[in-house]
C-alpha positions, 0 to 999 in steps of 0.5 A, spaced: 499 500 500 502 506 498 501 512 502 498 519 498 498 525 502 494 531 500 492 538 503 484 539 503 480 532 504 475 535 499 479 532 494 480 525 497 474 521 494 476 523 487 483 521 488 481 515 491 476 513 485 482 514 480 488 511 484 484 505 486 485 500 492 493 500 492 493 507 495 491 510 501 490 518 501 490 522 508 489 529 508 493 534 512 488 540 512 493 545 510 499 546 514 502 542 520 508 545 522 509 553 522 512 558 526 510 559 533 503 563 535 506 566 541 513 568 539 517 571 533 519 564 532 525 567 528 532 567 530 535 574 527 542 573 530 542 566 526 541 569 519 533 569 520 533 562 522 525 560 523 523 556 529 518 551 526 513 547 531 507 543 530 501 547 530 496 546 535 491 541 534 495 537 528 498 532 533 492 527 531 494 528 524 501 527 525 500 521 529 496 518 523 501 520 518 507 517 522 503 510 523 501 509 516 507 512 513 511 506 517 507 501 514 507 504 507 511 501 501 512 508 499 510 515 501 508 520 496 507 528 497 501 530 493 500 537 496 497 543 492 502 545 486 504 551 488 510 554 493 505 553 499 504 546 497 511 545 496 513 547 503 507 543 506 511 537 503 517 539 505 515 540 512 512 533 512 518 530 509 522 532 515 517 530 520 516 523 517 524 523 516 524 522 508 530 522 506 532 529 502 534 525 496 527 521 495 523 522 489 517 523 493 513 529 491 508 529 486 503 534 483 498 535 478 494 541 475 488 537 474 485 532 478 483 527 472 485 519 472 490 520 466 494 526 469 493 523 477 496 516 474 501 520 470 503 524 477 504 518 481 509 514 476 513 520 476 515 522 483 520 528 483 525 531 489 522 536 493 524 543 490 527 547 495 528 553 491 520 553 491 520 552 499 525 557 500 521 562 497 515 560 501 519 560 507 522 567 505 515 570 504 513 567 511 519 570 515 518 576 511 511 577 513 512 574 520 517 580 521 513 585 519 507 583 523 510 581 529 514 588 529 509 593 527 502 590 530 504 591 537 506 598 535 500 600 532 496 596 538 499 601 543 499 607 539 492 607 536 488 601 540 488 594 542 487 588 537 490 591 531 494 588 526 499 590 520 501 586 514 506 586 508 501 585 503 494 587 507 497 594 509 498 596 502 492 594 500 488 598 505 493 604 503 489 603 496 483 604 499 484 610 503 488 613 497 482 613 493 477 615 498 482 621 499 482 623 491 474 622 492 474 627 498 478 632 495 475 631 488 472 638 485 467 637 479 468 641 473 461 643 469 460 641 462 454 641 457 454 636 452 450 638 446 447 633 441 444 633 434 439 628 432 439 628 425 435 624 419 436 622 412 432 617 408 427 616 414 432 614 419 434 618 425 441 618 428 444 621 434 451 625 433 455 629 438 459 635 438 466 634 438 470 640 435 470 648 434 475 650 428 478 643 428 479 643 436 476 639 441 470 643 444 465 642 449 461 648 452 463 649 460 457 653 462 450 654 461 451 661 457 456 657 452 451 652 451 446 656 449 450 660 444 452 654 441 444 652 440 443 658 438 448 658 433 446 651 430 439 653 428 442 658 423 447 652 420 447 647 415 449 640 417 453 637 412 457 630 412 464 632 411 468 625 412 466 618 412 470 612 415 468 605 414 473 600 417 472 592 418 474 592 426 476 585 430 474 584 437 480 579 439 477 573 444 479 574 451 484 570 454 482 564 459 481 566 466 487 566 471 485 567 479 484 575 479 480 575 472 475 569 475 474 573 481 473 579 478 468 576 473 465 572 477 463 578 482 461 583 476 458 578 471 454 573 476 454 577 482 458 572 486 462 575 492 470 574 493 468 569 498 463 565 494 467 565 488 473 562 492 469 556 495 465 554 489 472 554 485 475 550 491 469 545 490 470 545 482 477 543 483 477 538 488 470 534 485 463 535 486 458 529 486 456 527 479 450 521 481 453 514 479 459 517 476 461 519 483 466 525 485 469 528 480 473 534 479 471 539 473 476 544 473 484 545 473 488 548 479 485 555 481 491 559 483 494 561 477 497 567 474 498 564 467 494 564 461 498 558 458 493 552 455 496 546 454 496 543 447 492 537 448 487 542 451 487 546 445 486 540 441 480 538 444 477 545 444 478 546 437 475 539 436 469 542 440 469 549 437 468 545 430 463 540 431 459 545 435 460 552 431 463 550 425 470 550 422 470 558 421 469 559 428 476 555 430 483 559 428 488 556 424 493 556 429 492 556 436 491 562 440 496 564 445 495 569 450 501 574 453 502 573 460 504 578 465 512 579 466 512 578 473 507 572 473 510 565 476 507 561 470 507 555 474 500 552 472 495 553 466 490 558 466 483 556 469 479 551 464 474 545 464 478 539 465 473 536 460 469 540 455 464 533 454 462 535 461 458 541 459 454 546 464 448 543 462 450 536 463 452 537 471 447 542 472 442 537 476 448 535 481 450 542 483 449 548 487 447 554 484 453 558 485 458 552 483 454 551 477 454 559 475 461 559 476 463 553 472 458 555 466 463 562 466 469 558 466 467 553 461 464 558 456 470 563 457 475 558 456 471 555 449 471 563 447 478 564 448 480 558 443 475 561 437 476 566 432 475 574 433 468 577 432 468 582 426 464 588 425 463 593 420 464 600 423 463 607 421 465 614 423 462 620 421 464 627 421 459 632 420 460 640 419 455 645 422 459 651 420 465 652 425 462 646 429 464 639 428 459 633 430 461 626 430 457 619 429 459 612 430 456 606 428 457 598 428 454 592 425 456 585 426 459 581 420 461 575 424 460 573 431 466 569 432 468 568 439 461 571 442 457 565 439 460 562 446 461 568 450 455 573 448 452 573 455 458 576 458 461 580 452 463 587 455 460 593 452 465 598 450 462 601 445 462 609 444 456 612 448 454 616 441 454 609 437 447 608 434 444 605 427 446 609 421 443 610 415 446 610 408 450 616 407 455 619 402 460 625 403 457 632 402 450 630 404 445 634 407 442 632 414 435 634 416 435 637 424 430 634 428 432 636 435 438 639 438 439 638 446 444 640 451 445 638 458 448 640 464 454 635 467 459 635 472 465 631 471 465 625 477 470 623 482 474 616 481 469 610 483 470 607 489 474 600 489 469 593 489 472 587 491 474 585 484 477 592 482 481 592 488 484 585 486 485 587 479 489 593 482 493 589 486 495 584 480 497 590 476 501 593 481 504 587 483 501 587 490 501 579 493 500 573 488 494 569 486 493 565 493 493 572 497 488 576 493 482 573 496 485 572 504 487 579 504 480 582 502 477 578 507 482 580 512 481 588 511 473 587 511 474 582 518 478 587 521 473 592 520 479 597 516 474 597 510 467 596 510 462 595 504 457 600 502 453 597 497 458 593 493 463 598 494 469 598 499 470 605 503 475 605 509 473 606 516 475 611 520 480 606 524 483 603 517 485 611 515 488 612 522 492 605 521 494 607 514 496 614 516 500 611 522 504 606 517 505 611 512 508 616 517 513 611 521 514 605 515 514 608 509 517 602 505 512 597 507 507 602 505 510 603 498 507 600 493 513 599 488 517 597 494 512 591 496 512 589 488 519 589 488 519 584 494 515 580 490 520 580 485 525 578 490 521 572 492 520 570 485 528 570 484 528 566 490 523 561 487 528 561 481 534 559 485 537 566 483 538 569 490 538 566 497 532 567 501 536 570 507 539 575 502 532 578 500 530 578 508 537 581 510 536 587 505 529 589 507 530 588 515 536 593 515 532 599 514 526 596 517 529 595 524 531 603 524 523 604 522 521 600 528 526 603 533 523 610 531 516 608 531 517 606 538 521 612 540 518 618 537 511 616 535 505 619 539 498 616 540 493 616 535 486 616 537 480 613 533 473 617 534 468 612 537 462 609 533 456 612 536 450 608 538 443 609 538 442 607 545 441 613 550 444 614 556 440 612 562 443 617 566 445 623 562 441 623 556 447 623 551 448 618 546 452 612 548 458 610 544 462 603 542 468 602 546 473 596 546 475 593 552 481 587 553 476 582 552 469 585 549 466 591 546 461 595 551 457 601 551 460 607 554 457 614 556 461 620 552 461 624 557 466 620 561 468 622 567 463 626 569 458 620 567 460 613 568 455 609 565 456 603 561 452 598 558 455 591 556 454 588 549 455 581 551 449 577 550 446 573 556 450 567 556 446 560 554 447 554 558 451 549 555 449 543 560 447 542 567 452 542 572 454 535 574 455 537 581 449 542 583 444 541 577 445 549 575 447 552 569 454 551 566 456 557 561 462 559 557 467 563 561 474 566 560 480 567 564 483 574 565 488 572 559 482 571 555 482 563 555 475 559 554 473 555 560 466 552 562 463 554 569 457 553 574 453 560 575 452 557 582 460 559 583 463 561 588 458 556 592 459 551 587 466 551 584 465 546 578 469 548 572 472 544 566 477 546 560 473 542 555 465 543 554 461 538 558 455 535 556 449 532 560 451 525 557 453 520 561 459 515 560 457 508 559 463 505 562 463 509 569 457 514 568 462 520 569 459 526 564 462 526 557 465 532 554 465 534 547 470 537 542 467 540 535 471 538 529 468 541 522 466 534 520 465 530 527 464 531 534 469 527 539 466 525 545 470 523 551 470 521 558 471 527 563 474 521 568 481 521 566 482 514 568 477 512 563 479 511 556 472 511 553 471 516 547 466 516 541 467 520 534 460 522 531 460 524 524 456 530 522 451 529 517 448 534 512 441 535 510 442 530 504 445 525 509 451 526 506 458 527 511 460 534 511 466 535 507 472 540 509 474 545 503 481 545 505 485 551 506 486 557 501 494 556 501 
């Protein structure tokens, strides 16, 4: 029996189906070893040596891996095919004492039978360049987070955090808001002439005056133009006819998938991440069982394998005709700083059409799969062509313009029409047959007051697009970064738009003042390039960290010494103080938020925001309620409400169930897929694991970690 070790348990059944009885598949559920949670874990004096330890809660998995590995004829490490996955495999290799020279690493870009079986037949050694790149990122992020976060907690408010990527992403949000606040609108008056020829009316727009661009900027100018035009003859001065082509879009990469899912099918970043993970790991397709539908979902490359392009051409020819398949395969440019480690996101098999799998899928999974499927098919098709016209019209000293476009050949829009971008000129309309020198009849002339608009706030999608364009982060970090900023209330949603909170603005201003480098977009992008050089074996990770840390250490010392406390205005509530009538504000204590009177210290009224505690069970000593409590250090325990008369307390959650062996009460630990019951009597070894069930009576599946 060969042991295959993966990350997310969601793909276990799919792999088992393809590998067969000769393989056992075990999931680590992400990382098993990491830097310690409560200390820096980096020995700066020893060339930034990381100090790894087994992560809390992973002891049982490590025990299982060691047990099964000791009995297996071979161990294959099949964690995700990226830097994070390579590092997880390296940690497991170390824990299981697998030789560094052992070819134990396998990877696959898609979970299909042919690819998986090919992978297990061709294991390789762990790529230490990728491991070093991940290790460099981990140490770098730990240094920034561990050194900077305590400063902003002390100087602004408790329980804050800073991060190398998240803080720069927040700066984008804050800077955009400042642009909006400081924006001064400019007045302008578009003039439109509705003209007629041979029974067809079309719209034209004022464009020039004496050959130069011109738009009236006040009501008086606009009125003068309208008055002037009433005395003029509108004549076709020039007609430009061209056949234009619209090239097909490239297949999705991580960022464009997240953008289009939000913009075109209304799925949030978190919804998209969850659905994409399920489509990659596999969904239940009736009698066919769990089947993966798309390739790996964290990629910045638009590359497509020749085999997939050949299959796409066959599909396009049979479904649309030869004219829709290009003679040579479409090749798309990949960004200069892309890692290009994987293909673009595409369906594994075009035989599994969206409609054929729809009955087995959730609404979100179906919508996303349809989007990915049709985008990929369209990417391999011929361009769409149009008959385009641009008409220049003269009215005395003024020039008007009208444009029109008529489809000639649908090309890729046959497959992707519902999602085609609308980028047409707003003046575009259906044009009659015209000739240069034709006089045109004027049906009406309109003028409208308008004002230039400020930059629009970011959405989740446009923020990710900007992060990608500026080289901030990498595919695996986009969604987690956005979610972190929302969860920490550094920014909030205003409809679909993102707006910085006062807290987010304050944090950004502090970091910009004292940590200019880590808040510099270009500097952050350069650090990503440094990590890429490590992955390519061109530079050591210690050297990259060392060059950064020299200046960073000075900034930390200066911030501690020179910075002053920055206050954040508390959030006003709707609750009126019962003692003085003022509107109470939300304050944050060491362990929880509460309402306080803004007139403190004159009025010291406070109101708890903690809801009444629900009992978890009856006390096994006195019968009163047992509720969740916290120590002064914030650690959760369970105690009787009868304290101090009853001193029952337990670190583990107690239940009303009795042990069938010794009659002591049972405790319960809730996992994502199971409930583990244990006897509270340390001398009794009774325990029972109950697998959780979903509404359709199937076992709950853990989606796995994003990285």
